C-alpha positions as CSV (number, residue, x, y, z in Angstrom):
1,M,94.6,32.8,140.0
2,Y,91.9,33.8,142.5
3,K,89.3,31.6,140.8
4,F,91.6,28.6,141.2
5,K,92.1,29.2,144.9
6,I,88.4,29.7,145.5
7,S,87.6,26.5,143.6
8,L,90.2,24.6,145.6
9,I,88.8,25.8,148.9
10,A,85.3,25.0,147.8
11,L,86.4,21.5,146.7
12,L,88.1,20.9,150.1
13,L,85.0,22.0,152.0
14,I,82.8,19.7,150.0
15,A,85.2,16.7,150.4
16,L,85.9,17.4,154.1
17,P,82.9,15.5,155.6
18,A,83.8,12.4,153.6
19,I,87.2,12.0,155.3
20,T,88.6,11.7,158.8
21,Y,91.9,13.2,159.7
22,C,94.5,11.1,161.5
23,A,97.8,12.1,163.1
24,F,99.8,9.7,161.0
25,T,98.3,10.2,157.6
26,T,96.7,13.1,155.7
27,S,93.2,11.4,155.6
28,V,91.5,8.1,156.1
29,E,88.3,7.0,154.3
30,K,85.4,5.9,156.4
31,T,84.8,2.8,154.4
32,G,85.7,-0.8,155.1
33,S,85.1,-3.1,158.1
34,I,86.8,-3.8,161.4
35,E,87.6,-7.4,162.3
36,T,87.0,-8.4,165.9
37,K,88.5,-11.3,167.7
38,E,86.7,-13.1,170.5
39,L,88.4,-12.4,173.8
40,S,89.4,-15.9,175.0
41,T,91.8,-17.4,177.4
42,K,92.9,-21.0,178.1
43,L,94.2,-21.8,181.5
44,L,97.4,-23.8,182.0
45,D,96.9,-27.6,182.2
46,N,96.3,-28.9,185.7
47,N,100.0,-29.7,186.6
48,D,101.4,-26.4,185.3
49,F,98.5,-24.5,186.9
50,L,99.2,-26.1,190.3
51,T,102.9,-25.4,190.0
52,K,102.1,-21.7,189.3
53,V,99.8,-21.6,192.3
54,Q,102.4,-23.2,194.5
55,T,104.9,-20.4,193.6
56,L,102.4,-18.0,195.2
57,D,101.5,-20.3,198.2
58,S,103.5,-23.5,198.7
59,S,101.0,-24.9,201.2
60,I,98.4,-25.5,198.4
61,T,98.8,-29.2,197.3
62,T,95.7,-29.6,195.2
63,I,93.4,-27.3,193.3
64,D,90.1,-27.7,191.5
65,K,89.7,-24.9,188.9
66,T,85.9,-25.2,188.9
67,T,85.4,-24.7,192.6
68,D,88.6,-23.2,194.2
69,L,88.9,-20.1,192.0
70,T,87.1,-16.8,192.6
71,R,86.7,-14.5,189.5
72,Y,87.5,-10.9,190.1
73,T,85.4,-8.8,187.8
74,S,87.1,-5.4,188.0
75,V,90.7,-4.5,187.4
76,P,92.5,-5.5,190.6
77,T,94.6,-3.0,192.5
78,I,97.5,-5.5,192.8
79,T,100.5,-5.4,190.4
80,L,99.7,-7.7,187.5
81,S,102.9,-9.1,185.9
82,S,104.0,-12.2,183.9
83,D,104.6,-13.9,187.3
84,N,100.8,-13.9,187.8
85,I,99.8,-15.2,184.4
86,V,98.1,-18.7,184.5
87,S,96.9,-18.8,180.8
88,T,98.6,-20.4,177.8
89,N,100.6,-18.5,175.3
90,D,98.0,-19.0,172.6
91,S,95.3,-17.2,174.6
92,S,94.1,-14.0,173.0
93,V,94.2,-12.3,176.5
94,P,96.0,-13.3,179.7
95,T,94.5,-14.5,182.9
96,Y,96.1,-13.3,186.1
97,L,96.0,-15.2,189.5
98,W,96.8,-14.1,193.0
99,I,96.0,-15.3,196.6
100,D,94.7,-13.0,199.3
101,N,93.8,-14.2,202.8
102,G,93.5,-17.8,201.5
103,T,91.2,-17.0,198.6
104,I,92.5,-17.7,195.1
105,Y,91.4,-15.0,192.7
106,Y,91.8,-14.7,189.0
107,Y,91.2,-11.8,186.6
108,T,90.8,-11.8,182.9
109,I,88.9,-9.6,180.3
110,A,88.1,-12.8,178.4
111,T,84.5,-13.6,177.6
112,N,85.4,-17.2,176.9
113,I,87.5,-19.2,179.5
114,D,88.7,-22.7,178.8
115,L,89.7,-24.4,182.1
116,N,92.0,-26.9,180.2
117,N,91.3,-29.7,182.8
118,N,93.7,-32.3,181.5
């Protein structure tokens, strides 16, 4: 009986470095690969984009996405909600837009931004 317990403990100690424990399962092997997806966003088309901007500031009548937008590179301190989203539903990450003192800012974690100028 004691030999069996000692053998089982020795087996566990030998096998322990080969597994990683997880809160949801007993163990997870360290083999396999992780698929990554490019973080991309596609802005709304020009008409929908302008409509969204006008809900934030009705005095804006035209907008050029290439020159009138200022990218905010750190997480903004404003409340980000679905009301601020100016990206299409098929974007892998959202793009948020807000206006502060006449400057139109946008924030996204995307590395690839499609302006969707049509």
